[in-house]
BAROMAR-5362 format. One line per field, with one value per residue (C-alpha): residue number from 1; x, y, z. Coordinates in nm, 4 decimals, m for minus. Layout:
<pts>
nr <- (NUM,...)
X <- (X,...)
Y <- (Y,...)
Z <- (Z,...)
</pts>
This chain:
<pts>
nr <- (1,2,3,4,5,6,7,8,9,10,11,12,13,14,15,16,17,18,19,20,21,22,23,24,25,26,27,28,29,30,31,32,33,34,35,36,37,38,39,40,41,42,43,44,45,46,47,48,49,50,51,52,53,54,55,56,57,58,59,60,61,62,63,64,65,66,67,68,69,70,71,72,73,74,75,76,77,78,79,80,81,82,83,84,85,86,87,88,89,90,91,92,93,94,95,96,97,98,99,100,101,102,103,104,105,106,107,108,109,110,111,112,113,114,115,116,117,118,119,120,121,122,123,124,125,126,127,128,129,130,131,132,133,134,135,136,137,138,139,140,141,142,143,144,145,146,147,148,149,150,151,152,153,154,155,156,157,158,159,160,161,162,163,164,165,166,167,168,169,170,171,172,173,174,175,176,177,178,179,180,181,182,183,184,185,186,187,188,189,190,191,192,193,194,195,196,197,198,199,200,201,202,203,204,205,206,207,208,209,210,211,212,213,214,215,216,217,218,219,220,221,222,223,224,225,226,227,228,229,230,231,232,233,234,235,236,237,238,239,240,241,242,243,244,245,246,247,248,249,250,251,252,253,254,255,256,257,258,259,260,261,262,263,264,265,266,267,268,269,270,271,272,273,274,275,276,277,278,279,280,281,282,283,284,285,286,287,288,289,290,291,292,293,294,295,296,297,298,299,300,301,302,303,304,305,306,307,308,309,310,311,312,313,314,315,316,317,318,319,320,321,322,323,324,325,326,327,328,329,330,331,332)
X <- (11.7305,12.0221,11.9418,12.1867,12.0766,12.2221,12.2595,12.2400,12.2874,12.3094,11.9402,11.8452,12.0343,11.8664,11.5083,11.5589,11.7336,11.4547,11.1910,11.3980,11.3998,11.0213,11.0268,10.9409,11.2458,11.4846,11.6576,12.0331,12.0796,12.4090,12.4443,12.6242,12.6786,12.7470,12.4598,12.3742,12.5260,12.7043,13.0257,12.8786,12.6348,12.8810,12.8053,12.4828,12.6784,12.5139,12.2017,11.8425,11.7210,11.8305,11.6820,11.7328,11.6552,11.5763,11.9173,12.0134,12.0276,11.8517,11.8775,11.8893,12.2668,12.2413,11.9329,12.1107,12.4011,12.1672,11.9997,12.3358,12.4166,12.0971,11.9014,11.5245,11.3682,11.4110,11.2598,11.2401,11.2407,11.0401,10.7268,10.8873,11.0278,11.1520,11.5060,11.4012,11.3655,11.0360,11.0153,11.3571,11.2772,10.9580,11.1333,11.3985,11.1387,11.2150,10.9676,10.9812,10.7933,10.7847,10.6529,10.3594,10.2808,10.4522,10.3359,10.2169,10.1759,10.5554,10.6192,10.3195,10.4393,10.7895,10.6483,10.4799,10.8044,10.9879,10.7167,10.7182,11.0979,11.1349,10.8477,10.9475,11.3264,11.3701,11.6884,11.8469,11.7159,11.8665,12.2119,12.1828,12.0908,12.3762,12.6070,12.4388,12.2491,11.8875,11.7945,11.4751,11.5736,11.5431,11.3230,10.9833,10.7372,10.3698,10.0704,9.9575,9.5962,9.3750,9.6623,9.6096,9.7813,9.8200,9.8823,9.9949,9.9240,9.6195,9.7563,9.7796,10.0595,9.8890,9.5653,9.7517,9.9064,9.5592,9.4247,9.7047,9.6660,9.2941,9.3769,9.5769,9.2665,9.4050,9.2197,9.3268,9.3493,9.4335,9.5473,9.5789,9.5183,9.3248,8.9951,9.0236,8.6808,8.8515,8.9812,8.6344,8.5901,8.9341,8.9499,8.8784,9.0098,9.1328,9.3480,9.7232,9.7339,9.4645,9.6419,9.9730,9.8144,9.6115,9.8443,10.0671,10.2338,10.2756,10.3805,10.4525,10.3373,10.3403,10.5527,10.8029,10.7302,10.8858,10.5808,10.5925,10.9693,11.0296,10.6609,10.7621,10.9599,11.0153,10.6664,10.4945,10.7047,10.5920,10.2302,10.3004,10.2756,10.6177,10.6055,10.4910,10.6725,10.7565,10.8049,10.9199,10.9374,10.8574,11.1191,11.3846,11.3301,10.9743,11.1434,11.3700,11.6388,11.8038,11.4675,11.4040,11.7434,11.6605,11.3235,11.4877,11.7494,11.4846,11.2601,10.9878,10.9778,10.9478,11.1138,11.2057,11.2300,11.3398,11.4073,11.4916,11.7176,11.7264,12.1008,12.0999,12.2534,12.6206,12.5389,12.2601,12.2872,12.6613,12.8965,13.0454,13.1453,13.5178,13.4821,13.4664,13.1170,13.1536,12.7822,12.7646,12.3841,12.3494,12.6118,12.4302,12.1081,12.2859,12.3754,12.0146,11.8914,11.5354,11.6210,11.6095,11.7596,11.7552,11.8864,11.5794,11.4706,11.0978,11.0225,11.2602,11.0512,11.0503,10.7004,10.7836,11.1074,10.9289,10.6554,10.9102,11.0905,10.7708,10.6309,10.9697,10.9674,10.6072,10.7263,11.0319,10.8137,10.6066,10.9201,11.0318,10.6898,10.6126,10.2844,10.1167,10.2736,10.0140,10.2865,10.4429,10.4915,10.6465,10.5406,10.7307)
Y <- (1.5134,1.7534,2.1216,2.4134,2.6854,3.0212,3.3325,3.1036,3.2673,3.0878,3.1511,3.0045,2.6869,2.6626,2.6908,2.4908,2.2089,2.2107,2.1770,1.9194,1.6897,1.6732,1.5465,1.1819,1.1726,1.4554,1.6488,1.6873,2.0602,2.2150,2.5630,2.8397,3.1721,3.3326,3.4841,3.3313,3.4959,3.3896,3.3723,3.1360,2.9289,2.6368,2.5791,2.4175,2.1423,1.8055,1.9556,1.8843,2.2261,2.5537,2.7603,3.1367,3.4652,3.8244,3.9364,3.6241,3.6972,3.4658,3.6389,3.4500,3.3703,3.2281,3.0264,2.8886,2.7815,2.6152,2.4219,2.2942,2.1823,1.9748,2.1853,2.1361,2.3522,2.7050,2.7726,3.1198,3.1719,3.4904,3.6282,3.8637,3.7294,4.0398,3.8926,3.6002,3.6197,3.4300,3.4231,3.2604,3.0209,2.9126,2.8605,2.6467,2.4315,2.5142,2.4783,2.8114,2.8388,3.0946,3.1485,3.3774,3.4932,3.4480,3.6142,3.9382,4.0728,4.0524,4.3046,4.5152,4.5375,4.6255,4.8993,5.0518,5.0139,5.2183,5.4848,5.5110,5.5176,5.7813,5.9908,5.9902,5.9695,5.6820,5.5671,5.9083,5.9330,5.5938,5.7053,6.0389,5.8850,5.6357,5.9382,6.1116,6.3620,6.3972,6.7026,6.6807,6.9303,6.7678,6.4825,6.6418,6.4114,6.4170,6.2348,5.9671,5.9779,6.1322,6.1477,6.0054,5.6796,5.6200,5.2536,5.1606,4.7925,4.6213,4.2694,4.0856,4.3086,4.6307,4.5227,4.4241,4.7739,4.9230,4.7345,4.8652,5.2199,5.2024,5.1023,5.4239,5.6170,5.7172,5.7833,5.5096,5.5546,5.2694,5.2441,4.9308,4.8693,4.5600,4.5903,4.4829,4.4093,4.3134,4.6699,4.8270,4.7894,4.9352,5.2532,5.4383,5.3323,5.6318,5.6977,5.7354,6.1137,6.1616,5.9275,6.1111,6.4541,6.3701,6.1402,6.2307,5.8889,5.6979,5.3333,5.0918,4.7285,4.6091,4.3754,4.5154,4.4897,4.6774,4.9002,5.0212,5.0650,5.4090,5.4353,5.7087,5.9523,6.3292,6.3927,6.1831,6.3313,6.6772,6.5715,6.4795,6.7080,6.8634,6.7270,6.3756,6.0580,5.7937,5.4283,5.1369,4.7778,4.6178,4.6431,4.9116,5.0006,5.1156,5.4399,5.6570,5.7073,6.0037,6.1810,6.1134,6.2606,6.5728,6.6006,6.5647,6.8283,7.0760,6.9913,6.8622,6.5395,6.5323,6.1989,5.8630,5.5102,5.2211,4.8562,4.7966,4.9786,4.9561,4.8757,4.6650,4.3530,4.4332,4.5622,4.3833,4.0520,4.0910,4.2708,4.5707,4.7564,4.7327,4.8210,5.1469,5.1556,5.2926,5.3504,5.7317,5.7375,5.5153,5.7131,6.0389,5.8920,5.8127,6.1795,6.2906,6.3070,6.2428,5.9184,5.5710,5.2744,4.9087,4.6045,4.4170,4.2662,4.3341,3.9640,3.8470,3.6811,3.3243,3.2659,3.3998,3.2023,2.8792,2.9466,3.0237,2.6965,2.4878,2.6278,2.5916,2.2203,2.1875,2.3302,2.1045,1.7988,1.8930,1.8611,1.5420,1.3764,1.5296,1.6757,2.0077,2.2950,2.5519,2.8126,2.7806,3.0965,2.8977,2.5381,2.2671)
Z <- (m11.9063,m11.8771,m11.8351,m11.8520,m11.6099,m11.7118,m11.4938,m11.1917,m10.8540,m10.5185,m10.4516,m10.7926,m10.7065,m10.3671,m10.4909,m10.8111,m10.6237,m10.3650,m10.6384,m10.8301,m10.5279,m10.5513,m10.9098,m10.9807,m11.2074,m11.1100,m11.3854,m11.4217,m11.3620,m11.4742,m11.3268,m11.5125,m11.3391,m11.6763,m11.8697,m12.2062,m12.5122,m12.8282,m12.6232,m12.3599,m12.5664,m12.5773,m12.2071,m12.3301,m12.5060,m12.4396,m12.2823,m12.3816,m12.2723,m12.1194,m11.8384,m11.8621,m11.6880,m11.7865,m11.9156,m12.1112,m12.4836,m12.7270,m13.0618,m13.3919,m13.3830,m13.0281,m13.1226,m13.4309,m13.2104,m12.9598,m13.2407,m13.3615,m13.0054,m12.9959,m12.7470,m12.7828,m12.5143,m12.3766,m12.0352,m11.8862,m11.5094,m11.5590,m11.7223,m11.9764,m12.3021,m12.4831,m12.4794,m12.7044,m13.0826,m13.0920,m13.4719,m13.5019,m13.2169,m13.3904,m13.7226,m13.5528,m13.3755,m13.0127,m12.7307,m12.5438,m12.2140,m11.9366,m11.5850,m11.6705,m11.3174,m10.9848,m10.6669,m10.8289,m10.4771,m10.4333,m10.7116,m10.6098,m10.2493,m10.3638,m10.5858,m10.2816,m10.0835,m10.3489,m10.3450,m9.9665,m9.9469,m10.2170,m10.0800,m9.7120,m9.7733,m9.5285,m9.7066,m9.6528,m9.2958,m9.2118,m9.3265,m9.1454,m8.8117,m8.8330,m8.8577,m8.5649,m8.7785,m8.6640,m8.8715,m9.0777,m9.3481,m9.6910,m9.5677,m9.6314,m9.8063,m9.9002,m9.7568,m10.0026,m9.8847,m10.1578,m10.4083,m10.7574,m10.8567,m11.2309,m11.3087,m11.6599,m11.7196,m11.5712,m11.5376,m11.2053,m11.0724,m11.1778,m11.0121,m10.6939,m10.6853,m10.7361,m10.4336,m10.2117,m10.3440,m10.2743,m9.9177,m9.8800,m9.9779,m10.3180,m10.6404,m10.8817,m11.2583,m11.4923,m11.8523,m12.0621,m12.4351,m12.3257,m12.1402,m11.7738,m11.6193,m11.2909,m11.2524,m11.2567,m10.8813,m10.8097,m11.0150,m11.3364,m11.6766,m11.8777,m12.1827,m12.1358,m12.1773,m11.9137,m11.6728,m11.7099,m11.6703,m11.3577,m11.1634,m10.8712,m10.9000,m11.2274,m11.2028,m11.4887,m11.4864,m11.8468,m12.0601,m12.3072,m12.6789,m12.9675,m13.0034,m12.6409,m12.6111,m12.4560,m12.3754,m12.1338,m12.3494,m12.3608,m12.5004,m12.2330,m11.9542,m12.0610,m11.9989,m11.6363,m11.3362,m11.2636,m10.9079,m11.0112,m10.9153,m11.1810,m11.0798,m11.2975,m11.1740,m11.5122,m11.7897,m11.8160,m12.1803,m12.1124,m12.0072,m12.2221,m11.9577,m12.1280,m12.1538,m11.7850,m11.6943,m11.8963,m11.7187,m11.3773,m11.4625,m11.5811,m11.2817,m11.5143,m11.3074,m10.9306,m10.8516,m11.0031,m10.8605,m11.0823,m11.0092,m11.3766,m11.6214,m12.0000,m12.0052,m11.6898,m11.8470,m11.7726,m11.4224,m11.2421,m11.0529,m10.9954,m10.7584,m10.9362,m10.6193,m10.6954,m11.0640,m11.2524,m11.4034,m11.7552,m11.8135,m11.8058,m11.8277,m11.5218,m11.3338,m11.4107,m11.2707,m10.9459,m10.8877,m10.8298,m10.4692,m10.5884,m10.7702,m10.6153,m10.8047,m10.6990,m10.8812,m11.0137,m10.6836,m10.6969,m10.7514,m10.4804,m10.2099,m10.0804,m10.2176,m10.5634,m10.5902,m10.4977,m10.7499,m11.0224,m10.9505,m10.9387,m11.2649,m11.4351,m11.3555,m11.4732,m11.8051,m11.8147,m11.7553,m12.0597,m12.2722,m12.0969,m12.1328,m12.4735,m12.3487,m12.4221,m12.2270,m12.1116,m12.0506,m12.3954,m12.5992,m12.8866,m12.9417,m13.1263)
</pts>
């Protein structure tokens, strides 16, 4: 089977090729560095399936074009699927499968790394010392012990964050529309308003759906403590970025760390260092000393990449062997 792999970086090739060598019948992988869109969909010509990542666009026009090209399967190298029009995919008869969980500890640990960096200003201290500046002014942080962690989303990543926060000696609050019995030993389940009002740190660990887009908006930000820290390693559009900027400017939000951004598609996973970035909202974010932005690397560990590759090939084999796919979100 021939598979077009979109948004393919060097590390994707390495781990996918490694996993492909372990297959009884290896697949023919055709790597495309370009992301999938209506302009690049022709790269899937002659392929049985495509393999995509978080910023590839699969709206109805792209799905129609893939159907015409003879593509039968769509395989995501990630857990989120907000970039796929599932209704259109179902109507067109595609098999759509994802990697539902991969090393949740990787994202949880990275979340804590962002919190610690933003809190203790280690990124700024590193740059100062390299320039011979050993002053401590502006580097004052807070002790996390006995602070309150508010975790939105009680899936595997959220629970992994809760375990680490508990280890710091923090009070842990959790919110999720779904009941999470596993969280009972880690903290207290509360409603969203209570979590926002009581937490010193609010961190997001939930998938993006249309009904929770801009979950953190101007109204919710007003409920938070003015000195609170907001962390997002899930999906960018969970946060209303303009509202966050307004809260930072008015000092209604203490600090922000994001590994995702709602308009990240044209920016992330590429070198834009020699370009003029025309995204004024993103550029405004970068002017705040109490804001930390990274480029969607929370998942990026050896263990997670190997798990993503292995599960992707499990899903591909379901299409090749015409067997039931346990990770399917749309079935043929």
